[in-house]
N, C-alpha and C positions, 0 to 999 in steps of 0.2 A: 539466503534473506530466508525473511518470512517472503507468504504464500494467506492467499486469501483464498478460501476455502471457495465450492456453490455454496455455501449458511450462510455468505455476503445478502444481504436486501436492500443494498446501496441506504442507507440510514445519512451515511453524511458524516457518521462523529468518529474515524478514524485516521480524518485526511487530517482535520483539525488539531488532533493528537501526536503529528509524526512534529520530531523539532527541523527534520528537514525537508517537509511541507506546511515552515511557518507562515504567515498570511494569506493562505492556502487551502478552499474548499474540496479542492481535488477536482472538481466543475469547473474550474477556470482554470487548472488547469488545462480541462478535456479538452475545454474549445479552444484557447490558444493556441495546442503545442500539437493533438492528435493524441486521437487513444492512443498510438504506440509508442510514445514517450515525453520526458521531458525532461530540461535539459534545470529545473530549477527543484521539482515534486519529486517527496521519491514513494508518493500512493497519488495517483491520475482513476478518475471517472473512466468508465470502458462501458461499455453497451448494455449489459445484464448487472455488471455488478464490477467495483473497484479493484484495481488492482495496483503492485507492490514494484513500482520498476527497475534496473541498476542500481538506482541510486541509493536506494535504502541502504545502511547501517551498523544493520542486525541490533537493536539497542532495542526494540519491542518496545515504547511507547504504543504501538497503533492493538499490540492482541493485548497489551491491561485496560485500552476504553472502548473495543468493541465490547459489545451487550450482547451479541449472537456467538460467540468465541470462532466466530468466521478466518480469525485472522493465528495462522502455526507458525512453526517457528519448517521456513526445509529442509530441505535431506543434503550433509555437507557430506560432500568427498573422501572420503576415506583416502589416507594418505596410503601410499603404496611403501613397504615396508624394503 
């Protein structure tokens, strides 16, 4: 899952760029669903920055549109052999 780092300036570019958050600017999700989760969107506004929810599909579109380079791939667990 992608993560949004502290480079986030809350410009709002990432949420409309997300296919899972289509039609939502992230701020609307924050108002309607609260900062701790959204049943629709994968990117929502938090107090200090945007956050990516468990609805993320790892498509990377948000990282492509972020003008600040604030969105990076998260560390995934390496399966035990």
